[in-house]
C-alpha positions in Angstrom: -2.1 -10.3 -150.9 -4.2 -8.4 -148.6 -6.2 -5.2 -149.2 -7.8 -2.9 -146.6 -10.4 -0.4 -147.5 -11.5 2.4 -145.1 -14.9 3.8 -146.0 -16.1 6.9 -144.3 -19.8 7.4 -144.5 -22.8 8.0 -142.2 -25.2 5.3 -141.2 -27.8 6.8 -143.5 -25.4 6.6 -146.4 -24.5 3.0 -145.6 -28.2 2.0 -145.4 -28.9 3.7 -148.8 -25.8 2.0 -150.4 -27.0 -1.5 -149.3 -30.6 -0.8 -150.2 -31.9 -1.0 -146.6 -35.1 1.0 -145.8 -35.0 4.2 -143.7 -36.8 3.2 -140.5 -36.3 6.5 -138.6 -39.8 7.9 -139.4 -41.4 4.7 -138.2 -39.3 4.6 -135.0 -40.2 8.3 -134.2 -43.9 7.5 -134.7 -43.8 4.4 -132.5 -41.8 6.2 -129.8 -44.3 9.2 -129.8 -47.2 6.7 -129.4 -45.4 5.0 -126.5 -44.7 8.3 -124.8 -48.3 9.4 -125.2 -49.6 6.1 -123.7 -47.2 6.3 -120.8 -48.1 10.0 -120.0 -51.9 9.1 -120.2 -51.4 6.2 -117.8 -49.4 8.3 -115.4 -52.1 11.1 -115.5 -54.7 8.5 -114.6 -52.8 7.2 -111.5 -52.6 9.2 -108.3 -49.3 9.1 -106.5 -50.7 6.8 -103.8 -52.0 4.3 -106.4 -48.5 4.4 -108.1 -46.8 3.5 -104.9 -49.3 0.8 -104.1 -48.9 -0.7 -107.6 -45.1 -0.6 -107.7 -44.0 -1.2 -104.1 -45.4 -4.6 -103.3 -44.0 -6.2 -106.4 -40.6 -4.5 -105.9 -40.4 -5.5 -102.2 -41.5 -9.1 -103.0 -38.9 -9.3 -105.7 -36.1 -8.2 -103.4 -37.2 -10.7 -100.7 -37.2 -13.5 -103.3 -33.8 -12.4 -104.5 -32.4 -12.4 -100.9 -33.8 -15.8 -100.2 -32.2 -17.1 -103.4 -28.8 -15.7 -102.5 -28.9 -17.0 -99.0 -30.1 -20.4 -100.2 -27.1 -20.5 -102.6 -24.8 -19.8 -99.6 -26.5 -22.5 -97.5 -27.9 -20.0 -95.0 -31.5 -19.8 -93.7 -33.4 -16.5 -93.5 -34.6 -15.7 -90.0 -38.3 -16.2 -89.7 -40.7 -13.4 -88.9 -41.9 -13.5 -85.3 -38.6 -14.2 -83.7 -38.3 -18.0 -84.3 -34.9 -19.3 -83.7 -34.1 -17.0 -80.8 -33.4 -18.4 -77.5 
């Protein structure tokens, strides 16, 4: 014998039924603090400093990823300065 129950309730009602705590106020508080910290950090950085901070890491990451993909395919990346040209 098989029984199926369909229960229609909101997530809040389900949490209350199972006795789980309501974490929404804590999540809102933490998110507000994170937002305030990010905005303060952005205000302290000039656009030039942001570009200097983000670009080298991003460009290095792409170069490393490209080397990894080419290494997987058994290819060598061309060296800077024109090595390998005849």
